[in-house]
PALUMKOL-445503 format. One record per residue: z, x negated, y of N, C-alpha, C in turn; residue in one letter. Coordinates in steps of 0.2 Angstrom, whole numbers, plus 2048, in hexadecimal, padded with zeros to 3 digits. Layout:
<pts>
ZXYZXYZXYA;...
</pts>
This chain:
<pts>
7E486978F7E186278C7E786078BM;7E985C7847EE85B7837ED850781S;7E884E7807E584977C7E5844783D;7EA8407837ED83B7877E4837789L;7E18357847DC8317847D5835787A;7D683A7897D383C78D7D383D795H;7D983B7967DB83979E7D98337A1Y;7D78357A77D682E7AC7DA82F7B2R;7DF82C7B47E182C7BA7DF8277BFN;7D98267C67D78227C67D98257CDI;7D981F7D27D881F7DA7D181D7DCG;7CF81F7E07C981E7E47CD8187ECI;7CB8117EC7CC80F7F47C88097F4F;7C88087FA7C58037FE7C6804806A;7C17FE8087C37FD8117C0806812H;7C28048187C080B81E7B880B81FV;7B781281E7B081181E7AB810819D;7AE80E8137A980B80D7A681280BA;7A981780C7A881E8097AB821802G;7B281F8027B78227FE7B782B7FEK;7B782B8007BA8338027B1838800T;7AD8368037A78388027A58357F9T;7A78317F77A98317EF7AB8367EDT;7B18367ED7B683B7EC7B38417EBT;7AF8437F27AD84C7F17A784C7EEE;7A48457ED79F8477E87A08477E1R;7A68437DE7A98447D77AA84C7D6I;7AD84E7DB7B18567DB7A985A7DBL;7A485A7DF79D85C7DF79B85D7D7K;79B8577D47968557CC79A8597C7L;7A28577C97A685A7C47A78637C4T;7A48657CB7A586C7C97A98707CCG;7AE86A7CE7B586C7D47B386E7D9K;7AE86E7DD7AC8717E27A68737E2I;7A38797E779C87A7E67998797ECH;79D8767F37998767F979C86F7F9K;79786A7FB79A8627FD79A862803T;7A28628067A486080E7A385880FG;7A385781679F8528187A584F81BE;7A784781A7AC84581F7A8846825V;7A38448297A184582F7A184D832H;7A284E82E7A18578327AA858831D;7AD8538307B585682F7B685B829G;7B185D8247B386081F7B485F816E;7B88578167B785680F7BE85A80CS;7BD85A8047C385D8027C9859803T;7C98538027D084F8037D284E809T;7CD84E80B7D084C8137D2854817D;7D98558167DA85D8187DD85D81EF;7E28578207E58578267E185782BM;7E285A8317DE85C8377DC85383BE;7E184E83B7DF84983D7DC846839Q;7DB8478327D584382E7CF84782FE;7CD84C8317C78508317C484C837A;7CA84C83F7C684B8437C5844845E;7C98408427C78388437C483683DR;7C283A8367BE8378337BF83182FG;7C683182F7C982E82A7CE831824I;7D082E81E7D682F8197DC82D81ET;7E283181D7E982E8207ED82E817I;7EC8348167F283580F7EC834808Q;7EF8338047EC8337FD7EC8397FCS;7E783B7F97E78437F77E68427EFA;7E98477EC7E68477E47E384D7E3A;7E084C7DD7DB8527DC7D78517D2V;7D88587D17D88577C97D18587C7T;7CE8567C27C88597C37C48577BCC;7BF8597B67BC8597B27B58547B1F;7B68517AB7AD84F7AB7AD84C7A3W;7A984F7A17A684E79B7AF84D796K;7B18527967B78557937BB850793D;7BD84B7997C284979C7C384B7A2H;7CC84B7A07D084C7A77D08477ADR;7CD8477B37CD8417B77D48437BEF;7D78417BE7DD8417C37DB83B7C8N;7D883E7CE7D68397D47D98397DAV;7DB8337DB7DD8337E27D982F7E6I;7D98327ED7D282F7F27D782C7F7D;7D98267FA7DD8227FB7DD821803T;7DF81F8077DC81D80E7DA81680DP;7D48148147D380D8157D680B81BG;7D880D81F7DD80B8257E3806822H;7E47FE8267E77FC8247F07FE825V;7F080282A7F680782B7FB80B826D;7F580C8227F681181C7F780D817F;7F88078177F780480F7FD80580AT;80180780C80680A80A805810804V;7FF8148057FC81B8027F98147FCE;7F58107FE7F180D7F87F680B7F3V;7FB8087F77FF8047F18048097EEY;80680F7F08098127EB8048177E8R;7FE8187EA7FA81B7E57F98157DFS;7F78117DE7F580C7DA7FC80C7D4L;80180B7D780780D7D38078127CCK;8058167CE80581D7C97FC81D7C8V;7F98187C97F18197C67F08157C1L;7ED8177BA7E98137B77E480E7B7D;7E08117BC7DB80F7BC7D580E7C4G;7D180D7C77CF80E7CE7C880C7CEG;7C68107D27C080F7D57BD80A7DBV;7BE8047DD7BC8027E37B68027E6G;7B58067ED7AD8077F07AE8027F5V;7A77FF7F57A57FB7FA79E7FD7FCF;79E7FB8057997FD8087937F8806C;78D7FC8027887F88017867F3808G;7877F480F7877F181578B7EC816S;7917EF8187987EC81A7997E6815G;7997E880D79D7E580A7A27E4808G;7A67DF8087AD7DE8057B17DC80DV;7B37E280E7B67E38157BD7E2816E;7C07E081C7C97DD81C7CC7E1816P;7CD7E78197D27EC8147D17EC80DQ;7C87EB80C7C77EA8037CC7E6801S;7CC7E08047D27DC8027D77DC801E;7DA7DF8047E17E08067E27E57FET;7DE7EA7FE7DE7EF7F97DD7ED7F2N;7D97E97F27D67E57ED7DD7E27EAW;7E17DC7ED7E77D97ED7EB7DD7E9R;7ED7E57ED7F07E77EA7F07EA7E3Y;7EB7EB7E27E97EF7DC7EA7E87D6A;7E77E47D77E97DD7D47F17DA7D4N;7F57DE7D77FC7DB7D67FE7E17D2E;7FA7E97D17FC7ED7CE7F97EC7C8S;7F67E87C57F37E77C17ED7EE7BFE;7EB7F17C47E67F87C27DF7F47C0V;7DC7F87BA7D57F67B97D17FA7BDA;7CC7F77BE7C77FC7C47BF7F97C2R;7BB7FE7C47B47FD7C47B37FD7CDI;7AC7F97CE7AA7FA7D57A57FE7D7I;7A58027DB79F8067DD79C8037E3F;7967FF7E47947FE7EB78E8047EDV;7938067F479080D7F478B80C7FBN;78781180078581180477E80C803K;77B80C7FF7758087FD77080A801L;77080F80376A81280676C810810D;77080E81177180C81876D806819R;76E80681F7697FF82276B7F9821M;76A7F481E76D7ED81E7717ED815G;76F7F38127727F380C7707ED807A;7747EA8027737E57FF7777E47F9D;7757E77F477B7E97EE77D7E07ECF;7787DC7EB7797D57E877C7D27ECY;77E7D27F47807CF7F87887D17F8R;78B7D87F578F7D97F47937D67EFV;78F7D67EA7907D37E47937CC7E4V;78F7C87E77927C27E97987C27EDK;7997C67F37A17C87F77A57C97F1Q;7A57CD7EE7AA7D17EA7AC7C97E6V;7A77C47E27A97BD7E07AD7B97E4K;7AA7B87E97AB7B27EF7B17B57F3D;7B17BB7F57B87BD7FA7BE7C07F6V;7BC7C37F17C17C77EB7C27C07E6L;7BF7BE7E67C07B87DF7C07BD7D9G;7BF7C37D87BA7C87D47B67C47CFA;7B57C77CA7AF7C77C67AC7CE7C4N;7A87D07C87A47D77C779D7D77C2P;79F7DB7BF79A7DB7B87947E17BAL;78F7DF7BB78B7E37BD7887E87B7V;7897EE7B87867F47B277F7F67B6M;77D7F67BC7787F87BE7747F77C5V;76D7F67C37697F37C97667F87CFL;7667F67D57637FE7D975D7FC7D8P;75A8037D97538037D97518047E2I;74D7FF7E674C8007EA7537FF7F1G;7537FE7F87577FD7FB757800801V;75D80180675C80580C75880E80BE;75280E81075081580E74E815807D;74A8118047478117FE74C8117F8D;7518127F97578127F37568187EDF;7548177E975181C7E475481E7DFA;75981B7DC75E81B7D575F8157D3G;7628147CD76380D7CA76180C7C3V;7638077C27618037BA7668047B7V;7678077B276C8057AD76B8007A7D;76E7FB7A876D7F47A576F7F579EL;7747F779B7777FB7947717FE790L;76D804794769809792762806791E;76180279675C7FF79875880679CQ;75980A79F7558107A17598107A9K;7538127AC7528147B575581B7B5A;75A81C7BB75C8247BC7598247C2Y;7538287C575082A7CB7538327CDI;7548317D47568377D574F8397DDW;7518407DD74B8417E074C8437E8D;7488457EC74B8467F274F84C7F4E;7518517F07548557F175C8557F4T;75E84F7F176584E7F57688507EDG;7678547E876C8577E576D8537DEL;7758517DD77484D7D877384E7D1P;7738557D076E8557C87678547C8E;7648557CE75C8527CD75B84B7CDN;7598487C775A8427C77568417BEY;75183E7BE74D83C7B77508367B4E;74E8357AF75082F7AB74A82B7A8I;7488257AC7418227A974381C7A7T;73B81A7A773C8117A473C80E7AAD;7408067A87428037AE73A8027B2I;73A8027B97347FF7BE7317F97BCP;72B7F97BA7287F27B97297ED7BEA;72C7ED7C472E7E77C87347E57C6D;7377EA7C373F7E77C27417E57BAM;73C7E67B573C7E57AE7417DD7AEV;73E7D87B27407D07B17477D17B4E;7497D47BB7507D47BB7547D67B8K;7527DC7B67577E07B175A7DB7AAA;7547DB7A87557D57A075C7D07A3A;7587CC7A975E7C77AA7657C97ABE;7657D07B076B7D17B176F7D57A9Y;76B7D87A576E7D979F7707D579BR;76D7CE79B76F7C87987777C6799E;7777C67A077F7C37A37847CA7A2M;7817CF7A27857D67A07897D5799L;7837D17937867D278C7897CB78DI;7887C678F78B7C178F7937C078FE;7927C379679A7C379879E7CB792T;79C7CF79079F7D478D7A07D1787A;79B7CE78379D7CC77B7A27C777BV;7A47C47817AA7BF7827B27C377FE;7B27C87807B97CC77E7B87CF776Q;7B17CE7737B37CC76C7B07C5768D;7B37C27657B17BB7607AC7BD75BD;7AD7C27577A87C57527A17C7756D;7A07C975C79B7CC75F7967C5760L;79D7C276479A7BC76A7947B8765M;7987B775E7957B275978F7B4756M;78F7BA7567897BE7537837BF759A;7857C075E7817C176577C7B9767Y;7837B376377F7AD7647797AA75FM;77A7AF75A7757AE7557707B2756D;76F7B475B7687B975E7697C175DG;76F7C475A7707C97597737CE75EE;76F7D375F7727D77677777DC764E;77C7DD7687807E17667807E7769P;7817ED76577F7F67657827F676ES;77F7FD7707837FE77678A801775I;78D80377079480676E79980076EE;7977F976A79A7F376A79B7F1773D;7947F17767957EE77D79A7F377FL;79A7F878079F7FC7857A67FA783K;7A77FA77C7AF7F977A7AF7F277FR;7AB7EC77E7AD7E67807AF7E9786C;7AA7EA78A7AB7EC7917B27F0794I;7B27F57907BA7F878F7C17F4791R;7BE7EF78C7C47EC78B7C67E7791Q;7BF7E37927C17DD7977C17E179DG;7C07E879E7C17ED7A57CA7EB7A6T;7CD7EE79E7D47EF79F7D77EA7A0R;7D47E479D7D87DD79E7D87DB7A3N;7D37DD7A97D37DC7B07CE7D47B0L;7C97D27AB7C67CE7AA7BF7CD7ADD;7BE7D27B07B77D67B27B77DC7B6F;7B47DE7BB7B37E67BC7AB7E97BDF;7AC7ED7B97A57EF7B87A07F17BFP;79B7EF7C17987F27C97917F67C7T;7937FA7CB78E8027CC78C8017D4F;7858057D77858057DA78180D7DDC;78080F7E377F8157E577E8187EDG;77C81D7EB77F8207F47838277F3S;7898277F278C82D7F27898327F7A;7898327FE786835802780838800F;77B8357FC7768377FB7768397F3K;77B8397F177C83D7EB7788387E5N;7778317E577482D7E17798287DCK;7778297D877C8227D27828257D0G;78582B7D278B82D7D178F82E7C9M;78A8327C478B8327C078C82D7BBQ;7888287BE78A8207BC79281F7BCN;79381F7C079B81E7C279F8217BFV;79F8287BE7A382E7BC7A482C7B4L;79E82A7AF79B8287A97A08217A8D;7A081E7AB7A48167AD7AB8187ACA;7AC81C7AF7B381E7B17B78227A8V;7B38247A67B68277A07B381F79AV;7AF81D79B7AD8197977B1811796D;7B480F79D7B680979D7BD80A79FY;7BF80F7A47C680E7A97CE8117A4L;7D180E7A47D680F79D7D981779EP;7DB8197987DF81E7987E781E799S;7EA82479B7F382079B7F581E797P;7F481E7907F681B78A7F4814789T;7ED81278C7EC80A78C7F0805791E;7F28077957F680479B7FA80179AV;7FD7FC79B8047F879B80A7FD79CE;80D7FD79881280479C8188027A1P;8188067A481E8047AA8248037AAQ;8287FE7AA82E7FA7A88328007ACD;8388007A883D8037AB8447FE7ADL;8488007B284B7F97B58527FC7B6C;8557F77B685E7F87B88607FB7BDD;8638037BD8628067C48688037C8P;86C7FE7C78707F97CA86C7F47CEE;8697EF7CA8647E97CD85F7EA7CET;85C7ED7CB8537F07CC8507EA7C5G;8537E67C484F7E27BF84F7E77B8D;8477E67B78457E67B084A7E57ABA;84A7EC7A68507EA79F84B7E879AT;8447E879B83F7E679483D7ED791G;8427F479183F7FA7908397FC794D;8347FF79082D80079482E80A792K;82980C798829812798822815793A;82381578D82081578981A81C78CI;81481D78D81182478E80F828787V;81582D787813830780816836783S;81383D78081684378281C84477FP;81E83F77982384177582A83D777D;82883977B82E83577D833838785E;83883778483D83A78883A83B791P;83884179583784179983883A79EF;8338377A28348337A982D8347ADR;82F8347B382C8357B882C8307BEA;8278307C382782E7C78258327CDL;82A8327D38278357DA8248307DEA;81D8317E081C82D7E481882F7E9F;81A8347EC8178387F381B83E7F2K;81D83F7F98208447FA81B847801I;81A84F800817851806819856808M;81885980F81B86280F814864813D;81386B80F80F86F812810875811D;80B87981480E88281381288580FR;81488180981588580481C882804F;81D87C807823879805824873804G;8288708038288668008258667F9A;8218607F881E8607F181C8597F0L;8218587E98228517E881E8507E3T;81984D7E381184A7DE8168447DBF;8168497D481B8417CE8148407C8V;8148397C78118387C18158387BCR;81383C7B681583B7B18168367ACI;81A8327AB81982C7A681C82D7A0Y;81E83179C82083179682383A795S;82383C78F82684478F824848792G;82584E792822855795826859799K;82385D79E82985F7A38268677A3L;82B86D7A282A8747A382C8767A9N;82987C7AB82E87E7B08348817AEK;8398817B18408837B184287D7AFG;8408767AD8448727AB84A86F7AFD;84E86D7AD85486A7B08528617B1T;85285C7B68508577B48558527B9I;85584B7B985A8477BC8578437C1L;8588417C785683F7CD8598367CBN;8598327C885C82D7C585F8287CBS;85D8297D185D8257D88628287DBA;8638307DB8688357DE86F8357D9T;86D8367D38728387CD87383F7CEG;86D8427D086F84B7D286984D7CDK;8698537CC8658577C686385D7CAT;85B85F7C98598647CC8538687C6E;85286E7C884F8727C38488727C6R;8438737C383C8737C483B87A7C5V;83887B7CB8388837CC8308837CBG;82B87F7D08248817CF82187A7CER;81D8797CA8188767C88108777CAM;80D8717CD8078747D080286F7CEV;7FC8717CC7F786A7CC7F386A7D2E;7F38647D77F08637DC7E78627DCM;7E38677E07DF8657E37DC8657E8N;7E285D7EB7E285E7F47E58647F7A;7E18667F87E686C7FD7E88747F9D;7E48737F37E487A7EF7EA8787EAD;7ED87E7E77F087C7E17EF8817DCR;7EF87F7D57EF8837CE7F78827CCT;7FB8887CC8008887C88018877BFE;8078817BF8078807B880D8817B5L;80D8827AD8138857AC81687E7A7S;8138787A68148747A481186D7A4S;8138677A380F8617A381285D7A0A;80D85679F81085279980D84B79CQ;80F84779A80D83E79980583E79BA;80683A7A27FF8387A27FD83C7A9G;8008427AA7FE8487AF8018457B5D;7FE8447BB7FF8457C27FF84E7C4I;80684F7C68068567C980A8577D1I;80B85B7D281085C7D78148607D6A;81C85F7D88218657D78238697DEI;82386E7DE8258727E382E8727E6V;8308717EB8378737ED83B86D7EBG;83A8677E983F8637E68438617EBM;84B85F7EC84D85D7F08518577EFK;8518547F585584B7F484F8467F1N;8498487EE8458447ED84383E7F2V;84383A7F083F8347F68388307F1Q;83582C7F583082A7F28328257ECT;8318247E883281E7E583681F7DFG;83B8267DF8408287DA83D82A7D3H;8418297D083F82B7C78438317C6T;83E8367C384183B7BF84183C7B8L;84883E7B584883C7AF84A8437ABC;84B8417A68508467A28578467A1D;85B84A7A38618477A586584479EP;86384579786684279286283A791K;85E83979585B83379585B83179AH;86082D79D85F82D7A485B8267A5E;8578227A985281C7A985081D7B0C;84F8157B384C8167BA8478117B8T;8408147BC8388107BB83980B7C0L;8368067C08348007C58348037CCE;8388017D18368077D68338027DAP;8308067E282B8047E482E8017ECM;8287FA7ED82B7F87F48267F87F8I;82A7F87FE8257FA8048277F6809F;81F7F580C81F7F08128257F2819P;8277ED81C82D7F08228287F1827E;8297F782D8257F98328277F2836P;8217F183B8207EB83F81F7EF847V;81F7F484881D7F684F8227FD84FI;8247FC85682780485682880685DS;82A80E85E82881086382D817864I;82F81686C83581A86D834822870A;83582686E83182D86E838832870V;83683887483A83B87783A842876A;83984787483784E87683584F87DP;83085487D830856886834859889K;83785D88583B865887842864882D;84886388584E86288284F86787AK;84C86D87D84D87187584A86E86FG;84586B87084186886A846860867S;84A86086984F85B86585085C85CT;85386285C85486385584E862851E;84886785484186785083E86284EK;83E85D85483D85485384085284CM;84785284D84C85084884A853840G;84885984084685B83983E858837I;83A85883B83385583A835850839A;83884C83D83684483B83B843834I;83E84783284284682C83D847827G;83984D82983484D821830849822K;82C84582682784182982A838825M;83083982583383382383483381AV;83583881B83483B81182D83880DA;82883A81282183981181F83480FE;82283081581C829817822823816D;82481E81182981B811829815815P;82281581982280E81D822811825S;82381882582581A82C82D81982CF;83181883283881883183A81B838Q;84081E83884281F83F84981E840V;84C81B84685481B84985481D84FE;85A81C84F85D81F858860819858T;85F81686085F810863867814865D;86D80F86587481286687481186BE;87380C87187480A87587181287BD;86B81387986881887D86681E87AS;86881E874867824871860828870G;85B824870853823872852824869E;84C82886884A828861844821860T;84582085C83F81885A83B81B854I;83781985483481A84F82F81484DL;82F81484682C80C84582780C840R;82380984181B80B83C81780483AG;81280483780E7FE8348077FC83AM;80780083E8047FE84580380484AG;7FC80484F7FD8078537FA80D851E;7F480F84C7F281584B7F6819847L;7F981484280081783E80481D843H;80781B84780C81D84D809824850L;8038208517FE8248547FD82B850D;7FC82A84B7FB832847802835848I;80883284680D83484480F838849K;80E83785080E83A85780A841857V;80483E85580084585480384B84FD;80584684A80584D84580B852847I;81184E84C81785184D815856853L;81085585680F85985C80A85F858K;80685D85280186285180586784DR;80786384580A86784181186A843T;81386784781D86984881F86D84FY;81886B85381986F85981E86B85EG;81E86485D82386085F82185B867V;82085C86C81B859872822852871E;81E84D87382284887382084587AL;82684087D82283A88282383487DE;82083087D81F82887981F82287FV;82482087D82581887E82081487EG;81F80E88081A80A87F81D80687AK;81780487381980186E81F7FA86FP;8227FA86A8287F58698267EF865Q;8277E98668257E485F82D7E385DV;82C7E38558347E38508357DB852A;8387D88588397D185783F7D0854Y;83F7C98508487C984D84A7C2852R;84F7C084E8537BA84F8557B484BE;8557AE84A8567AB84585A7A4849T;85D7A084685F79A84985B792846I;85E78E84985978784A85D781847T;86478284986877C84686E77D842K;86F77983E87577A83A87A77783DA;88277F83C88777D84088B77C83BV;89177983C89777783989D77B83EE;8A17808398A578383F8AB786839D;8B278783E8B878A83C8B879183ES;8BA79583C8BD79B8408C479F83CY;8C97A08418CF7A383E8D07A9841T;8D17AE83E8D57B48408DB7B483EH;8DF7B68448E77B88448E87BE848K;8ED7C28478EE7C88498F57CA845K;8FC7CA84C9017CB8489037D184EQ;9067D684A9097DC84F90D7DF84BS;9127DE8499197E08469157E383EG;91A7E183A9177E38329147DD830G;90F7E182D90B7DB8299057DA82ES;9027D182F8FD7D08338F67CF82FG;8F37CE8328ED7CA82F8EA7C2832Q;8E87BF82D8E77BA82D8E17B6828F;8DC7B482A8D57B18278D47AB82AG;8D37A58288D079E8288C979E824K;8C279C8288BE7998278BB793828I;8B878E8228B57898248AE78A821D;8A97898268A278C82389C788827Y;89678682589078482688B78A828H;88778C82D88379082F87D78C82FI;87878C82B87178982A86C78E82BR;86578C82E85F79082E85C790825P;85B79682585979781D85379681DG;85279781684A79681684679E817E;83F79B81B83C7A281E83D7A7819P;83C7AD81A83E7B48198427B4814N;8477B081284D7B080E8527B6813S;8527B88198567BD81B85F7BB81CG;8637BB8188687B881786C7B6810F;86F7B080F8707AE8098797AD80BT;87C7AB8078827A98078857A8801F;8887A280188B79F7FA89279B7FEK;89679C7F889E7967F989F7927F4S;89D78D7F78A17867F58A87837F6T;8AE78A7F68B47887F78B67877EEV;8BB7807EF8BF77E7EA8C577E7EBV;8CA77F7E78D177E7E78D57847E9G;8D178A7EB8D37917EC8D77927F3G;8D378D7F88D778D7FE8D4795802N;8D07987FF8CD79E8008CC7A37F9V;8D07A67F88D07AB7F28CB7AD7F0P;8C77AD7E98C07AF7E98BF7B87EBK;8C67BB7EA8C47C27EB8C37C47F3E;8C27BF7F78C07C07FE8BA7BD800F;8B57BB7F98AF7B87FC8AB7BD7FDF;8AC7C47FB8A77CA7FD8A87CC803P;8AE7CD8058AE7CF80A8AD7CA811A;8AC7C380E8A97BE8158A57C0815I;89F7BF80E8987C080E8967C8813E;8997CC8118997D481589A7D281CK;8A17D081D89F7CE82489A7CB829G;8977C58278927C282888B7C6829F;88C7CA8238867CD8228847D2827K;8897D482888A7DC82B8897DA833G;8897D58368887D183C8817CF83DM;87B7CE8388757CD8378717D183CM;8747D783B86E7DE83F86E7DD846G;8717D884A8727D88508737D0853E;86C7CC85686E7C68588717C585FG;8717BE8618767BD8668727BD86DV;86A7BC86C8667BB8718647C2873M;8617C687185E7CE8738607D386EA;8647D186C8677D78678637D9860G;85E7D485E85A7D685985D7D4853F;85B7D684C85C7D584785B7CD845P;8617C984285D7C184085D7C083AV;8597BD8388557BB8338587B582FL;8577B282A8587AC82885C7A7829D;8627AB8258697A682A86C7A5822V;86E79E82187379D81987979B81CE;87E79E81A88679C81C88979B815V;88C79481688F791810898790813E;89C79380E8A279280F8A678E80BL;8A878880F8AB78380B8B178280AY;8B678680E8BD78680F8C078B814D;8C678A8148C978F8178D078F817G;8D47958198DA7958178DE79B817G;8E379D8118E57A58138EC7A4812F;8EE7AC8138F67AC8148F77AF80EH;8FD7AF80A8FF7B38058FF7BA806A;9047BC80B9037C380E8FF7C5811V;8FC7C38178FB7C581C8F27C581DD;8F07C28168E87C18158E67C8812S;8E07CB8148DD7CF8118D67D0811S;8D27D480C8CA7D480D8C97D6816A;8CC7D98178CA7DC81D8CB7D6825V;8D17D28228D27CA8278CD7C8826A;8CB7C58218C47C18208BC7C5822F;8BC7CA8208B57CF8248B77CE82CE;8BC7CE82F8BC7CD8358BA7C6839I;8BE7C28348BC7BC8348B57B8836A;8B27BB82F8AB7BA8308A67BD834A;8A97C18378A47C583E8A67C1844K;8AC7BE8428AE7BA84A8AA7B4849G;8A97B18458A67AB8438A17AC846A;89D7B18428967B18458937B184BF;8987B58508987B58568987AC85AR;89D7AA85689F7A585A89979E859Q;8967A085289379B84F88C79C850S;8897A18518817A185387F79E858I;8817A085D88079D86487F796864P;88479385F88478C86087D78985BK;87A78E85887478C85186D78B854A;86E78A85A86778B85E86279285BG;86579885D86279F85D85C79D861P;8577A285C8517A185D84E7AA85DQ;8487AB8628457B386083F7B185DL;83E7B38588387B48558357B8855I;82D7B98548287BE8558247C184FE;8217C684E81D7C78478167C6849P;8137C184480D7C08458097C483FI;8027C58418007CA83E7F87C683CM;7F67C88357F07C68347EB7C8835K;7E67C68397E37CC83D7DA7CB838V;7D87CE8377D27CC8357CC7D1838D;7C87CD83C7C27D18407BB7D0840V;7B87D483F7B17D683F7AE7D6844F;7A77D28467A57D184C79D7D084BT;7977D484E7917D084F7927C9851P;78C7C785078C7BE85178D7BD85AE;78A7C185C7887BF86278E7BF867D;7927C286379A7C48677A17BF865H;79E7BB8617A37B585C7A77B3863V;7A27AF8677A77AB86B7AB7AE86FG;7A97B68727AF7B98777B47BB871D;7B27BD86D7B97C08697BE7BA866V;7BB7B58657C07AD8637C47AB86BI;7C17AC8707C37AC8777CA7AF879G;7C97B68757CD7BB8797D37BA872D;7D17B886B7D67B88687DD7B086BL;7D87AD86C7DC7A686D7E17A9874N;7DE7AD87A7E37AF87E7E97B387BR;7E47B78757EC7BA8737F27B7870R;7F07AF8707F57AB86D7F47AA864R;7ED7AB8627EC7AD85C7EB7A685BG;7EC7A48547E979F84E7E47A084BM;7DD79F84D7D779F8487D679B842I;7D879D83C7D879C8377CF79A833K;7CD79F8347C779E82F7C07A3833D;7BA7A08337B67A48357AF7A5831Q;7AC7AC82E7A87AB8297A47AF82AE;79B7AC82B7977AF82D7947B5829A;7937BB82978E7BF8247877BF826G;7867C582177F7C882577F7CA829V;7847D182B7857D58307897D3837T;78B7CD8367907CB83B7957C6839G;79B7C383D79F7BF83B7A77C183BV;7AB7BD8347B17C28347B57BB836R;7BA7BC83A7BF7B883C7C57B983BI;7C97B48397CF7B58367D67B1838K;7DA7B483C7DF7B18417E67B483FA;7EA7AF8417F17B18417F27B284AD;7F57B984B7F57BA8527FE7BF854V;8017BC8588067C08598057C9859P;80A7CD8568097D48588097D685EL;80E7D386380F7D686A8097D586ES;8027D286C7FD7D086F7F77D286DE;7F87D88687F37DC8647F37E2867M;7F77E486C7F67ED86E7F17EE86FF;7ED7F386F7E77F78737E37F1870G;7E47EC86C7DD7E686A7D67EB868Y;7D77F18657CE7F58637CD7F5867I;7CF7F886E7CB7FB8747C77F3878G;7CB7EE8797C87E88797C27E5875S;7C37E586E7C17E286A7B87E886BL;7B97EC86C7B47F286A7B07F0873R;7B27F08787AF7EE87E7AB7E687BT;7B17E28797AC7DB87A7A67DB875M;7A67E18707A17E186B79D7E586BT;79D7E88717977EF87179A7F486DS;7A07F486C7A17F986679F7F885FG;79E7F385C79C7F18567A07ED853R;7A57E98567AB7E68547AE7EA84DG;7B57E884A7B97EC8467BE7E7844Q;7C37EA8447CA7E38417CF7E883DF;7D37E48397D97E88357DD7E3836S;7E57E28367E97DF8377F07E0831M;7F27DB82F7FA7DD82B7FE7D782DE;8057DA82C80B7D582F80A7CF828F;80A7C882B80A7C38278117C1827S;8157BD82E81A7BA82D81C7B8835H;8217B78358267B483B8277AF83EY;8267AF8458237A88478287A684EN;82B7A184F82F7A285582B7A185BP;82E7A78608297A98668297A386CC;8257A087082579C87382A79D879P;82C79987E83279A88283279F887Q;82B7A088B8297A489082A7AA88CN;8267AF8868277B388482D7B6883V;8317B187F8387B087D83C7B4882A;83C7B18898407B388F83F7B9891E;8367BA8918357C18938397C6890A;8387C688983A7CD8848437CC886V;8467C788684F7C788684F7CC88EI;84A7CB89384A7CC8998487D4898E;8447D68958437DD8958487E1891E;84B7DE88C8507E08878557E488DV;8597DD89085C7DE89685C7E189AK;8567E389D8547E88A28557F189FA;8527F08988547F789585B7F9894R;85F7F48948677F489486B7F8898K;8677F489F8697F68A58687FB8A8D;8627FD8A685F8058A98628098A7A;86580889F86A80F89D87080E89FK;
</pts>
């Protein structure tokens, strides 16, 4: 099928446990992709095919599946809900044209749904909303709709109303068609009948239908005028307006049902066809300058007739070899073609292409703009690389990934596994850009860095099971940083005379605390040529090269501004090397005078607790040096938002469960760096010193 208007590239994303994977299963069942539905709680769902996913009942990797509904081709990506795997959601949004946001009918808008919603807003992805689990205790569709407005600041456009709640949930009223869809008790998705609206809901349905029409006709002035004159628009006109408003992110068509009980899913699939954009209706991706990363003003127009351009958005290693998941933006790709990786400048030949159905695959001989496929056996391709036609080199807007905040030291249990561990970790780093590895030069230890305890826990588990490497794991370490608190004016001269030509470089400079999150900035205000311009880059390089290791405990230094205002040079002995050495010496000399300070990562923590335990939870967060920012009572409990140092959050889930009899949950993400209190800083410096002495 080659008509792009019939393509829908969609992602399913939500808070953990809102039912994304079950929703994906139901879509596959309804579209005839699978015949037996696997359940998440039995560990048998199609898209959660990793052992770790089946066991924990959570999604870790985003899985891609292709299916068909009403002559439309859906490429569906089921994304994880846990905050530790947000990078999977982020990179999926990058290559999707639309999404389905799933919310739990009883839990409502939960912490992680906010993060994912924010990512989707930043990526400008059109979405429809599906309020799931309406058969659950405490489910309330109208409350969730209100939360979407209040918490997410979004505009939900209610398209269906639920018939009955909790155990009595039977079906939905379609407000456009003014019909009721009622499923019987067999639990089969196809066993429903279309009837008139139940008598007790006629008034409510009329009221909501009026709100629906009023919102929709705002997209078309002529229709709006006619409607104000008392003329009701046709269903076709309304659908056209809703489609336009959804694409413009003016509102989000909102549906409801129970994926587990197979109720209300058909309406969601119809909505994907009716309201979510096809690849050609989305603002095309920007093309960038490979050197600077700035947009050039050109766009990757989605069309099979343009030159080939694609983005590698995920790399996965499985039993058939390395798979590179690719979203093709323009052009065509045939088996045997040679394509260029514009990030490395190397070309590769496409051997095998496959269409993915989670763990299964179908061989393809060609693919075109709008497709999401996997290429087998690509070398040197990383997440975010652009693949293009060698005759038309280009770079698509790259992806930006969050910095890891937590690290652990690992060592293989038996010495023979060192090489095996190295190869395995190399593959895992290619798959997940938020997972990093480095070797501690002093101790030779391997340090794994990630987004949270669960993230690293699962990485260690994958190493053990998938690659057979047993590890000894150290306790988690926090990514502390150093900065300065005072401005210093100083001068440094590097002079060396040892027969032949010498080395000479003199610099006069100010070192000041920079703006938060500015990293390192360098400027020169030298006038009169006391330091020739050609040496400025060497001086900047010298200072910048020293930022990796601070003077207090050897942590990287952040937020320092260096201004070069004067200096001196020697016509023969001055060189770039001499000035670079001078800058390094200057850093060592001046940073200790500039009030160095240890700073620690502060996490934005979002805790949900039943009402009777609020006092305990707040008391515990205060003991962990937390700052309570906000608390908000919901129907099923209270949400507490706080800023807490990461070092105090290890093992928090255990304490929270104990305090709340197993009913509390939380999510956290990195917020900013803050100065450490004196006693904490001293303890950290002591610990670093002790580790070095032990070696």
